[in-house]
Steps between C-alpha positions, in 0.01 A plus 500: 500500500134477588588558865695812400198623307279445802732707717513772235122503460452533876756784513333687214144442620580686821595806295238508227220255590258642244739397223659182629171337601411502130546141369605635162779706657611201707513281190699764313758534777527123531581469128740793522699351788505143371564569130740794520805283562651193656565464875867573428404824327285596798796442733730714282248784477442492876875510562533786251232699684690459826849566361436782251565844646440786256585779744864540381394566141201731549712815494656387169167505312501845339180464300137565594360220717146447630428326830141376541371408844157403630401700804345194666784261410569279805785307337733793433505816709465850364834583663676265257333658197592846626862393556531368143339811352715737707824313421441490125642829364199546270249283681134585558251327727135445414282368783199309371176489695483121507584216738644228281873433484474304175444735205268259316257477794236759581486821297744402226393791278638755746840328498502468120400864451785629717754284316365609161521868596855460623626300202319720248630829640728697265865412554716782628813578304683483832456123507489413131866403457556298816469124548540260790755237401759261633848595382779251443855625451792267434874532471779265394741457788857597412417595142769769474779269613374219278493733198867579549586131498289379208535788253243710319386241246432223749338742742267631228396144410432421864295816557298429185425152633408651836262753345329242277454254787372773733243623248367146452472426873340834586239455226424147621423635847271770361741786564603802298868543415537875541866513400835327518765660718819380336559233761145455628133572434212711629159332475152560640230253598134528591546256789785455751488119500571490128779750544674297772466174306636671189799639690588156630470342156717776353769413752472130425517542122782753511709262707493265199674778307759526773350824636424574865193719523362697793148642510304761695118500509261767627134591451385861476368773277695591187474793268473408132738691275437367153628142508703567815401515869634717780421607853575404858394138447760458225763668717407265783553193282842638403593558866401144587712374211799696631498307831427158347794260469565308181275201441234632738156652457381744764157654529340778701256435784221619271571217254503249783165622631338494157612144427352354820318178414688453171720221631814715486695499825739773611754556772600838640852602401541849638370850556617798295459873460536613140614840380211709373235258631319553830485243776676182594449204268508131585626282215432133440655220297319198363541217749 
């Protein structure tokens, strides 16, 4: 670890010698690198930085976004900042007259002021009712045929058990049960990893009730309509569900990208074009 710090210090001193020759700054960075996490955590974060690709989801962020970039940054090029800003539908780029890549080094007040102005700006009504969420939609395989065989009373008891179990599992994973769908559920999550883990647990628990569940997962912007959600992201989750076989959980490429470094492993299962949704989508199943 000390050797890694020496390499890092040498790298940084070439870029901002006036700062990194300061013993106090060196001591701070040493504590930061050594105390921030274990060697295993450092490996996972490094792998995440290499594997995570946010380009596929930039166009799905339909809220104001600020990109800050130091004009003298030698770690990240201005071209990359411009690409992110241009690809975000409502992105804006602010170039700061500074050299440091790390926001807490150098003129930190300039960075803080720009963030404060952006966060404190009045919210436009255009964006007030939209959220970025991971959507999970489920469906009981063969529910119509099963209902014919078991009768209304038994089916109602089974669906009640399904709904109660689903509500408990979704809450445990920090999700929001938007609504039940008769033979499935629609839920939203703040993080895709939680959503995928919840979907898999739903399948496992429902199998104990004798139910075969399939699940579709997608991350995107949703429009809030009271307690309900709607929009292309919800439609996308439904389309994924339509092509998912019973007992399986399939996710969009966006979900796979966002869960890089989480420990979840996926395998590609096909490419689809969905009615009403632009582009060709690669789907994945949990390995």
